[in-house]
Legacy VTK file of the C-alpha trace (Angstrom):
# vtk DataFile Version 3.0
C-alpha trace
ASCII
DATASET POLYDATA
POINTS 126 float
64.459 -12.182 7.276
65.484 -15.257 9.005
62.871 -15.848 11.564
61.853 -19.360 13.433
58.834 -18.886 11.819
60.281 -18.413 8.308
62.092 -21.557 8.351
60.078 -23.648 10.583
58.072 -25.047 8.139
60.959 -25.769 6.024
62.398 -28.705 8.984
61.341 -31.783 11.011
63.215 -31.365 14.635
65.786 -34.018 13.219
66.770 -31.506 10.609
66.788 -28.966 12.520
68.707 -30.304 15.324
71.080 -31.630 12.127
71.509 -28.023 10.935
72.009 -26.618 14.141
74.695 -28.536 14.768
76.238 -27.812 11.644
76.592 -24.395 12.304
77.457 -24.555 15.626
80.416 -27.025 14.615
82.031 -24.547 12.369
81.574 -21.926 14.557
82.858 -23.587 17.288
85.676 -25.079 15.608
86.927 -21.547 13.668
86.862 -23.784 10.920
85.382 -20.537 8.880
83.587 -17.689 10.123
79.846 -17.738 9.926
78.682 -15.044 8.067
75.579 -12.271 9.267
72.978 -14.862 7.261
74.424 -18.167 8.987
74.951 -16.357 12.581
70.860 -15.423 12.360
70.224 -18.594 10.995
71.453 -20.612 13.668
69.590 -17.937 16.232
66.808 -18.911 14.728
67.256 -22.738 14.419
67.905 -22.467 18.215
64.408 -21.421 18.629
63.163 -23.842 15.693
64.626 -26.762 17.672
63.430 -25.491 21.239
59.937 -25.190 20.306
59.552 -28.342 18.311
61.287 -30.438 21.239
58.878 -28.598 23.297
55.455 -29.242 21.328
56.873 -32.909 21.040
57.857 -33.282 24.671
53.645 -32.393 25.444
52.582 -35.166 23.096
54.728 -37.117 25.272
53.359 -36.154 28.140
49.822 -36.113 26.568
50.771 -40.056 25.729
52.063 -40.995 29.403
48.756 -40.040 30.834
46.738 -42.002 28.358
48.761 -44.838 29.563
47.920 -44.046 33.162
50.616 -42.439 34.268
50.622 -40.193 37.591
51.685 -36.581 37.580
54.413 -37.258 40.249
55.682 -40.172 37.632
55.610 -37.368 34.881
57.288 -34.375 37.008
59.858 -37.212 37.747
60.782 -38.094 34.551
60.749 -34.385 33.548
63.075 -33.541 36.207
59.975 -31.377 38.123
57.662 -31.506 40.441
54.260 -32.687 39.331
52.510 -29.716 39.655
55.019 -27.873 37.224
54.915 -30.772 35.210
51.221 -30.335 35.143
50.972 -26.846 34.785
53.443 -26.657 31.737
51.237 -29.185 30.032
48.114 -26.827 31.115
49.456 -23.689 29.177
50.532 -25.815 26.159
46.616 -27.169 25.950
46.034 -23.296 26.356
48.466 -22.507 23.617
46.804 -24.894 21.630
43.452 -23.783 22.154
44.472 -20.126 21.156
46.150 -21.255 18.005
42.838 -23.227 16.647
41.919 -21.323 13.910
44.862 -18.896 13.164
46.275 -18.800 9.304
49.323 -21.930 9.183
48.438 -23.136 12.677
46.158 -25.773 13.720
45.798 -25.774 17.500
42.955 -27.336 19.350
38.993 -26.821 18.689
36.729 -26.945 21.581
36.602 -30.697 21.698
40.196 -31.559 21.173
41.114 -28.731 24.047
38.139 -30.816 26.309
39.436 -34.212 25.539
42.942 -32.862 26.053
41.822 -31.044 29.962
40.168 -34.712 30.442
43.496 -36.206 29.931
45.306 -34.154 32.074
43.032 -34.525 34.944
44.615 -33.092 38.120
47.860 -32.835 39.333
46.563 -34.657 42.685
44.575 -37.343 40.683
47.794 -39.292 40.401
LINES 1 127
126 0 1 2 3 4 5 6 7 8 9 10 11 12 13 14 15 16 17 18 19 20 21 22 23 24 25 26 27 28 29 30 31 32 33 34 35 36 37 38 39 40 41 42 43 44 45 46 47 48 49 50 51 52 53 54 55 56 57 58 59 60 61 62 63 64 65 66 67 68 69 70 71 72 73 74 75 76 77 78 79 80 81 82 83 84 85 86 87 88 89 90 91 92 93 94 95 96 97 98 99 100 101 102 103 104 105 106 107 108 109 110 111 112 113 114 115 116 117 118 119 120 121 122 123 124 125
């Protein structure tokens, strides 16, 4: 069965986007009808791309904070408020902490989580 979990290890963000684009073009141009397996792969790839992009976005948020960017600046760059940007990043840290020790996932151990929270700070802190 094609699931995001089954195909995620096979792809980087770039290769997932390339395959997604290939299938999407074939589907939209009606060059040929995609079969059920390809349509399910298209759906799963859409999720893989979204997950990988979201992960990369949060790594960049963390890097921006490490260079001194404020939550107002980060929120503006994301097209949202500083509070919403901080909350999304906090949820990401929570998810990384919850993933630690699970099979096939790295996640954050207690020290990594504490460091990530220290870097994130609070949205009122700038």
